[in-house]
VEXDREN-2710 file (C-alpha; in Angstrom, 1 decimal):
% VEXDREN-2710
k/r/px/py/pz
1/MET/0.7/53.0/48.0
2/THR/1.9/51.6/44.7
3/ARG/-0.1/52.2/41.6
4/ILE/-0.6/49.4/39.1
5/SER/0.8/50.2/35.7
6/GLU/-1.5/50.4/32.6
7/LYS/0.2/47.2/31.3
8/ASP/-0.4/45.2/34.5
9/ALA/-3.9/46.5/34.8
10/GLY/-4.6/45.4/31.3
11/ARG/-3.2/41.9/32.0
12/ALA/-5.3/41.6/35.1
13/ALA/-8.4/42.8/33.3
14/ALA/-7.7/40.3/30.5
15/VAL/-7.6/37.5/33.1
16/LEU/-11.0/38.6/34.5
17/LEU/-12.6/39.0/31.1
18/ALA/-11.3/35.7/29.9
19/GLY/-12.8/34.2/33.1
20/VAL/-16.1/35.7/32.2
21/ALA/-15.8/34.3/28.7
22/GLY/-15.1/30.8/30.2
23/PHE/-18.1/31.2/32.5
24/GLN/-20.3/32.1/29.5
25/LEU/-18.9/29.2/27.5
26/ALA/-19.8/26.8/30.4
27/LEU/-23.3/28.2/30.6
28/ALA/-23.7/27.8/26.8
29/ALA/-22.5/24.2/27.1
30/GLY/-25.1/23.4/29.7
31/ALA/-23.3/23.9/33.0
32/PRO/-25.9/24.0/35.8
33/TRP/-25.1/27.5/37.0
34/GLY/-28.3/29.3/36.1
35/ALA/-28.6/30.4/39.8
36/VAL/-25.7/32.8/39.3
37/ALA/-26.5/34.2/35.9
38/TYR/-29.3/36.3/34.3
39/GLY/-30.9/37.2/37.6
40/GLY/-30.8/33.7/39.0
41/GLY/-34.2/32.9/37.7
42/HIS/-33.2/29.6/36.1
43/ALA/-31.7/27.2/38.7
44/GLY/-29.7/24.5/36.9
45/VAL/-29.2/24.6/33.1
46/LEU/-30.3/27.7/31.4
47/PRO/-33.1/27.6/28.7
48/ASP/-31.9/27.5/25.1
49/ASP/-32.4/31.2/24.4
50/LEU/-30.1/32.2/27.3
51/ARG/-27.6/29.5/26.4
52/THR/-27.5/31.0/22.9
53/THR/-27.0/34.5/24.4
54/SER/-24.1/33.1/26.5
55/ALA/-22.6/31.5/23.4
56/ALA/-22.8/34.8/21.6
57/MET/-21.0/36.5/24.4
58/VAL/-18.0/34.2/24.4
59/PRO/-16.2/35.8/21.4
60/VAL/-17.2/39.3/22.7
61/TYR/-15.5/38.7/26.1
62/GLY/-12.6/37.0/24.3
63/ALA/-12.0/40.0/22.1
64/LEU/-12.3/42.4/25.0
65/ALA/-9.7/40.3/26.9
66/ALA/-7.4/40.4/24.0
67/VAL/-7.6/44.2/23.7
68/ALA/-7.1/44.5/27.5
69/ALA/-4.0/42.3/27.2
70/GLY/-2.6/44.6/24.6
71/ALA/-4.0/43.7/21.2
72/GLY/-4.7/46.6/18.8
73/GLY/-3.3/50.0/18.4
74/ALA/-3.2/52.6/21.1
75/ARG/-6.3/54.5/19.9
76/LEU/-8.4/51.4/19.4
77/ARG/-7.4/50.2/22.9
78/ARG/-8.4/53.6/24.5
79/VAL/-11.8/53.6/22.8
80/VAL/-12.5/49.9/23.5
81/LEU/-11.3/50.0/27.1
82/ARG/-13.2/53.1/27.9
83/GLY/-16.4/51.6/26.4
84/THR/-15.7/48.4/28.3
85/THR/-15.3/50.3/31.5
86/ALA/-18.7/52.0/31.0
87/LEU/-20.4/48.7/30.2
88/LEU/-18.8/46.9/33.2
89/THR/-19.9/49.7/35.5
90/VAL/-23.5/49.3/34.2
91/GLY/-23.1/45.5/34.6
92/CYS/-22.0/46.0/38.2
93/ALA/-25.1/48.0/38.9
94/VAL/-27.3/45.4/37.2
95/ASN/-25.6/42.6/39.2
96/LEU/-26.1/44.5/42.4
97/ALA/-29.8/44.7/41.6
98/SER/-30.1/41.0/41.0
99/PRO/-32.5/39.0/43.1
100/SER/-30.0/36.2/43.3
101/LEU/-27.7/36.5/46.3
102/PRO/-25.1/34.2/44.8
103/GLU/-25.0/36.2/41.7
104/ARG/-24.5/39.4/43.6
105/LEU/-21.8/37.9/45.8
106/ILE/-19.8/36.6/42.7
107/TRP/-20.4/39.1/40.0
108/VAL/-20.5/42.5/41.7
109/PRO/-16.9/42.2/42.8
110/VAL/-15.8/40.7/39.5
111/THR/-17.5/43.4/37.4
112/ALA/-16.3/46.2/39.8
113/ALA/-12.7/44.9/39.7
114/ALA/-12.8/44.5/35.9
115/ALA/-14.2/48.1/35.5
116/VAL/-11.5/49.6/37.6
117/LEU/-8.8/47.6/35.9
118/THR/-10.0/48.4/32.3
119/TRP/-10.2/52.1/33.3
120/ARG/-6.7/51.9/34.7
121/ALA/-5.4/50.1/31.6
122/VAL/-6.4/53.0/29.3
123/ALA/-3.2/54.7/28.5
124/PRO/-3.4/58.5/28.3
125/ALA/-3.8/59.9/24.8
126/PRO/-0.6/61.4/23.4
127/ARG/-0.4/65.1/23.8
128/PRO/0.2/67.2/20.7
129/ALA/3.6/68.6/20.4
130/ALA/3.9/72.2/21.6
131/VAL/4.2/74.8/18.9
132/PRO/7.0/77.2/19.6
133/ALA/5.9/80.8/20.1
134/GLY/7.1/82.9/17.3
END
């Protein structure tokens, strides 16, 4: 079994996160996909408050995609990607609990894959140099 490298995992996570950003942008713009978002309680176009929420999430997911793709220093990437992994894991559980079957079928695999990929994209912290015994 071949392990995916941190760099490739980051790229794949960036693609998924950019896809989520695009989905949120479409929702904010009025795409009639309410059945697969926010618990599926709003078939068709989302109400204005949820469209505003989606619009606010676009730059957040965009920034996360950029970090996953390699933007930022090593320490920033580790911190952001670990936090992203935790939030995506919670998001996976929330999507799993959704009353909307289409939402569960689409977003559980996406959030689970993104969580695994962001975790894998976290490069190990550098180890301190060994101090010679004296």
